N, C-alpha and C positions, 0 to 999 in steps of 0.2 A: 758636224762634219762626219760623213759616212766612213766606215772602214774602207781601206784601199787594198785592191788586189792587182798585182802586176805579174804577168807571165814574161819571163826573160829568156831570150834565145842566145846564150853566151857563145855558142858555136854556130849560130845561124842554122843553115840546113845541112851542115856537115854531119856525116854519120859513117860509122864503120860497119853497118849492116846494109843489106839490100833487100829489105822486106818487100814482098810483092805488092802490098796494098798501101804503101806509105802515102798518106794524103798530103803531107807537107812537101814531099817531092813534087807533086803536081802543082801545089800552090806556088812554090818557088819558081817553077818553070814559067809561070804566067807573068812574073815580074821582069823588069828590065835587067835586074841583077839576081842571079840564082842564089848565090851565097854572099853574105856581107862579111864573112870571116869571123875570126875570134874577137870578141868584144874587148876593147881596151879598158884599162883601169880608169881612165878619165871618164869614159862613157858610163861605166859602172858607178863611179862616184857621183856623176850628175843624176843618175836615176835615183840613187839612195838619198841624196840631199833633197832633191825636189819631191820625192815621195814622202819623206818625213815632214817636210815643210807643209805639204798638202794635208797630211793626216792630222797634224796639229795635236798630237798626243793620242789620237785614236789608233786602233790596231792597223798593222800593215802586213800583208801576206806577200812574200816573194816566192814565186813558183818558177822553177827552171825546167825548160823543156828544149827540144831540138826539132830536127836532127837528134844528135846524141850530145847532151850538154856536158858530159864528162870529158869530151874532147878538149874543152877549154882548159883543162888541167886543174889539179888541186891548188896550186898557188893562186889562181883566179878566185876560187871559192873562199880560200882562207882570207885573202884581201877583202872580199866582199863582206864576210861576216865581221871582220875587225872594223871595217869602215862603218857598218851599221851601228856597232856598239859606240863608236866614236861620235857619230852624228845624232844618235838618238837621245837628244838632250831633254825631250819632253816625255821620255819613258813610254813610248808607244809599245804595245804588246806586239812582238814580232813573231811571225810564223814563217818557217822555211820548209819548202817541199821541192822535190825534184822527180822528174819522170826519166827513167833510164832503161836501156835494154840490158843492163847488168853485166855485160861482157868485159867491162873495164874496171869493175869493182875489185879492189885489193883490200888487204888488211888495213892499210893506211886510210883509204877512202872510208871504209866501214867505221873505223875509229872516229874519224872526223864527223861523219853523219851522226853517230851516237853522241859525241861530245857537244854538238850544236843543235841537237833535237830536230834533225831533219826528218820529215815524213817522206818516204820513197814510194813512188809508183813503179813497180817492176813489171816490165812487159813480158808476158808469157801467155801462150794461147792454149795451154793444156799439156798433155803428155807428148812424147816424141812425135807420135803420128799426127796429132792435131796441131802441133807447132810448125807444120811443114812450110808455112809461108814466111816464117821469120828466119831469113837466111843471112849468112855472113858473106864477105866479099868473094869467097870461093864458091858461093851458092850451096853451102853446106848448112844443114839445120843447126841453129844456135842453141838448141834445147839444153844440152849438158852444161854449157857455159852459164846460161841463165840460172839453171838449177844450182850450180855451184855458188853463184852470187847470192841466191836466196839462203843457202845454208850459212854463208859468211855473215849475212845481215842478221840472221838469228843468233849466231855466235856472239856478235857484238851488241845484241839487244837493240837493234835498229827497227823502228816501226816501219812497216811497209804494207802496201796494198798490192794485189795482183791486178794488172791491167790487161784485159783480153780484147783483141779486135774481133768483133762479132761478124764473122763472115757467114756465107751460106753454109759452108762446110762445118763451121763451129756450131751453128744453129742445129744442123742435122745431128750433131754428135754431143749435144749439151749434157745428156745424162752421164756419159763417160767422162766428160771434162769436169763437171761438177763433182763427181765422185773422186776424181784424181786430185783436185784441189783440196777437197775436204780431207782426203787421206794423207795429204802432205801437211796438214795443219794450217793451211792458208785460210784465214777466217775473214778476210776483207777483200772482196772481189768487185771489180768493175768491168762491165761488158760494154764496149764502145762500138756501135754499128759501123761497119766498113762503108766508106763513102766512095762512090765513083768520082773520077775527075770531073771538073765542071764541064757540062755539056755532053758528057758521055752517057749513052743509053745502052751500052753493051750488057749482056747477061752471061755470067759464068759463075763458078763456084765461090768467087770472092763476095758476090753481092747477093744479099738475101732477097728472096721473093716474099710476098705477103704470107704465103703458106709456111715458109721456113721461119719467119719471124714469129708467127703465131705459135708454132711448135716450140721455139725457144722460150717464149714468154710463159706459156702454160706449163711446160715441163720444169723449167727452172723455178718458177714461182711455187709450184707444188712442193719441190724439194726444199725450198727456202722456208715455207710455212711448216713443213714437217719437222725440220730441224729446230725451228723456233719453239714449236709446241713441246718438243722433247727436251728443251733446255739446252740445246746444242747450237745456238744461234750462229749462223754464218751471214755476215753483212754482204748484201748485194746492193750496191749504191742506188741503182735505179729503183729497185723495190723498196728500199728504205725511204726514199723520197716520195714514192707513190703512197706508201702507208701514211706518211706524214700528211699528205694532201687529204687522204681519206678521213683522217682524224681531225682535220682542220688546223693542223700545225704548220709553221713555216717550213719551207724547204731550203736546201743549201746548194743544190746542183743547178748550174746555169742551164737554162732551156726548159727545165721541168715545169716552170710556171707558165710556159707558153709564149714567152717573149724574151728578148735579149736583156742582159743586165750590163751595168757599167763595169767594164774591165779594160785593162790596157795590156797590149803585147809589145814588148820592146825587142826589136831585132838587134843583131850584132853591132850595127853601126849607129844605134840609137833611134832608128825609125820607130814610130809608135802607130799601132793599128788597134782597131776596136775589138778584134776577135782573132783567135788562132786560126780559124778556118778562112779568114779574109785578110791575110797579110799580103795584099795585092796592091798594085799601083792605084787602083780605083779607090781604095779605102785607106790610103796613107793619110794619117791625121797631122803629122808633123815630125820633128826630130827633137829629142830631149836635149841635145847638145846646143840647140839654138838658144841664145840668151833670152829671147822674147817668149820662149815656150816653157810652160810648166804644166803640171797635171790638171790644174784648174782651167787654163786656156784650152788644153786639149779636150777636156771633158765637155766643154761648152761650145766647141767649134761646130760649124754647120754639118760637117760630115759625120761627126759623132752623134749629133742629134738625129740626123737623117737615118743613120744606121739603126738606132733604137726604134725610131718611129716606124720603119719598114716592118719590124717584127711584130707590131701590135695588131695588125689586121687579122681578123678571125674569119675564115671561110664561111660562107653562108650555110653550107651543109653541116657545119659543126655547131652552129648557134642553137639548134634545136635538138642536138644529140644528147641522149641521157648520160653518155659517158664523158661528155666534155669536161666536167669538173675534175676528172682524173687524167684524161688524155691530154687536155689543153691543146687540141688541134695538132697533136703529134710532137709537141715539145720543140726541140731545137730547130731554128730556122734553116740551118744548113742541111739537116737531115730531111726536113720537109721538101727542100728544093731538090734533093736527090731522088726521093721516091715517096709516093703517097702510101703510108702504111695503115690507112684507115681500117681496112678489112682485118688486118692482123690485130689491131687494138680492140676492135669489136669482138673478135673471137676470144681474145684473152679475157676481157672484162665479163663477157657473157659466161665464160666457163669458170672464172676464178673469183668473181666478186663476192660470193658467199664466204670464201676463205678469209677475206679481209676482217671478218668479225673476230678472228683469232687475236687481233691486235687491239681490241677495244681497251684492254688494260695494259697496253704495250709498254715495254721497257726499253725500246730503242730510242735513245736520246742523242742529242748533239755531242754529248760528252763521251759516248762510247762508239760512235761511228766515225771512222777515219775518213778524211777527205783528201782528194787529190785533184787539183785544177787541171 
């Protein structure tokens, strides 16, 4: 039985920020129901029981996202953790992670995360100037609230990554952003390309051009390699995974291998979808509260199989490309649907491929690279 990963939306699409680029806001607008509200304990219990039954003693990763998952409240998470302990009769290895904007983190939250070994993904796009798209309900930059959360997480010794939405503006300013993160002691970074809403072809500072993406990849990778060689390694998740591909090692990030992987996303009402980017009516697999549904039936239903199969096709132009073993046709299916970054990847690998030799005796392992789903 393979390990199981479940992304849970305990507060559905509810959020206390109004970020200008929120992809889940767009996804939710495409559904009949924008928000399914706060997840009930009964739904959480059904997810836990059926997940552990499916895992049959293998590992289970519970990753909480939103919206803003902390809106569900600390009692929800305390109940969830205690229920996992109660139901985990076959001693599955349990991993907890959560992605948050940080603005609701208090001492009590931080203590809870520490005590239960949660890995946090803290959303921050750089210094004050470069965090300009991450706004609160009053349209004010949330930078200082997020930075306060980071200090509190450090105080309570909570493991966390920095999650940055990779906009065109961010790509243009990556040198300043990388220096800022390094100066703050943030050693685990993830840059997530900003996606246009489905069907949108608009161009503005949120969405990278090929030139901007190439600039980001080349500049950030050079800084990444420089720090690695100096013994001051800063993890950048995408580069960590590309290095693993270069060395012939397994990767852990969904999409890096060029096709989708088995995962489940549980919305607030128990609806199950195959991917965070596709929580739409079209890709609804079923509901975990239905007595006839479990993670085995959901994994093998026609929609789940079709979803995986769709991602396997390799464009003809990629099959003969010398960079395909590392690029894998641009990785994530949703990103490829948004924009063809072929030229950006070609410029990146053409400029930086010789630098990969620095990792021949690499020490980046799955044990020291933090992960956030």
